[in-house]
N, C-alpha and C positions, 0 to 999 in steps of 0.2 A: 651134543642133550643126551642126558644117560638116565638108568633106575637102577636100584637093587634094594632087592628088599626091604637091608642095612637102614641104609641111607633113603630110603627113598629118588623124589625125583629132582636132579639138578641140571642144568647149566650151565655153557662157559664161555663163552662168546673175546678172542681176541676182536680187538677193536681197531690197535694201532701195532707194529711188526716196528721193527729199532729197523730196516731199511726206508722209511714215511718219518721219522725221527730220532732223539736222543730216549725217547721210553717206550715201553711192549705196556698196547694202555689193554687190562679184559673186566671184563664183568660178569660173574656169581652170583647162583641163586645158587642154593641147597636146601638137602632133609626140606623138604616139599611128600607134601601126602600127595593124593594126584587134586583132592577137591582145593587144596589148599596151593597148586599150580597155577589150577580150575582159575580159580578167584582172582589168582596175584597177575594174573594176565592177562585174566579177560576174557578170555577163551567159551567161545558159545557153542564150540563141537572139535574135532576130534583132525579133520583138516585146516582146519588154524594154522597148527603147526610149525605150519609148511611155513606159514608168512609172521615167524616171533625175528626180531630183525634185534638190534644193540639198544636202537632208542624202547624196548617194550622191558628188556632187562633194567634199563635207564631208568624209567622209569620205582619200576620196581627199590636200585639203589635213593632214588628219593623219598621213598616212604618208605624205609632200613631193612628191607624183600634183598636187599642184595648187598657184598658188595664190587668195590672196584681193587683194580689188584693192577697197582704201577712198578714196572720195578725198568725203576733208571740203569740204561746202561752202562754211567761212572761208578753204582756198588753192588752193579753182577747182584741184588737182591732184592727178595720181593714185597713192597708192604701195599698192606689192605687194608682198608677205608672201609667204613659202616656209619652208617645214621641212622644212631639208637638216640629219645629225647632229641630237648634241647642239643644234642655236638656232634662235633666227629670224631669217633673211635680210629685210633691209628694206628700198626700193629703187625708185629713181622714173626711167624710164630719159631722159623729154625735156625733166630738170634736173638727172643725171647727179648724182645724191647717189646714195650704198650708209649700209649699215651694218652689223652686229648684236651680235642680242639673243641672251648671250648660254641662254636660254632655250629653251618654245615656248611662244608665242600662239597660247593657243588659245579664248577663250573671249570674246567679247565686254564685260570691262570689262581685257581685258591690249589690245584695242587701244587701248577708253580713258584706256586707265592712259599706253602709249607717244604719242595722242596728246597728251594732260598733260607727260611727264615732256619731249617732245621737239619742245614745242610752237613756245620759239622757235628754233629753228635749220629748223623744217619752213618758217614768218616766213620765215626771212629768205630761201632753197631756193628759198620760191611763186613772189616777189620776181625772182624774175635772169632777167634778157632774157637769154635763150642765142640 
């Protein structure tokens, strides 16, 4: 968790590392004002900050207020997922990749299925030298 006057309050939680499987999985919130951070996490006091967990950020992802970053070991690029309205936006800033799935990717099987369906494309993109 951090704060800057330029970007507001942000969180970055590592849920799974390469030691636990073939993917590194993180979840992040960003650019929150103090008021939106408190209401987004449903905090009633500053003492509750220590109790924030991955589950709290997961709920914000479900509401479109956070992004999940998955870095498959074989691709070595971070692929971000963010729910927006009736779709999930998928992107990788460092490789200038953008995709849309017209469903909400919310469960581990959804992400695994996405990577399997887009394996060829993501492999090609990961090898681009930009």
